[in-house]
N, C-alpha and C positions, 0 to 999 in steps of 0.2 A: 331655431333662432339662437344665436349666441349672445351672451350678455355684453352690454356696452361697458367700456372701460370705467373702472371705479373713479378715476380722476375726473372723467367727463361727467359722470353722474353727480359728483360733488358740486359742480358749478351750474348744472342745468336747473332751471326753475320753471314753474308754470307761468305762461305769459299773461294769465288773468291777473287782475288787480292785487291779489294776495301774494303772488310770486312765491308760492309754497314749493317745497322740494318735491321731486318726482321719484316714483319707484317703477322699476321695469316689471311688466307682466307679459311674458311671451313677446309678441311683436308690437307692443304698445308701451308707452310711458303713461303712468296714471298719477294725477295730482293727489297729494296726500291730504289736501284740504277740500277742494271742490269736486274731486273725483272725475274730472274730465279726462278723456282717454285720447292720447296723441299717437298717431301711427309712427312706426319706424319703417322707412322704405329704403331698401338696399343698404341697410346699416346706418341710415341717417335719420335722426329724430326730426319729425316735421312738427315744430312747435308753433303752429299757426292756429289761432282761435277758430278760424273758418274751417279748419280741417279736423278739429276736435269733435269727439262724440261726447255728448253730455253724460253726466252721471246716470247710471242705471240703464244704459242703452248698449251694453255689451252684446256681441253677436252670440246669443244663447238661444237654443231651441226651447220652446215651451211645450209642455206635454199635457 
C-alpha cells in the first residue's frame, strides 16, 4: 500500500467529535486520539464512523 499524499493527510481528520488528526498505518488511517481505524479502499479513505473499527480491534492473530 502506498502512502497518501502529505497535503491530503494535513487536512484529513477523524469524523468523531474530537476531529483529531489521523496517521496512516498500512491500509488504514488511525485517529491519534480515539484510535478508531478507518479503511483505505482503492486509495480512498473511508471516513465513516459506521465503517471504523474501534480502538484495540486490529486484525491481529492471538496466540
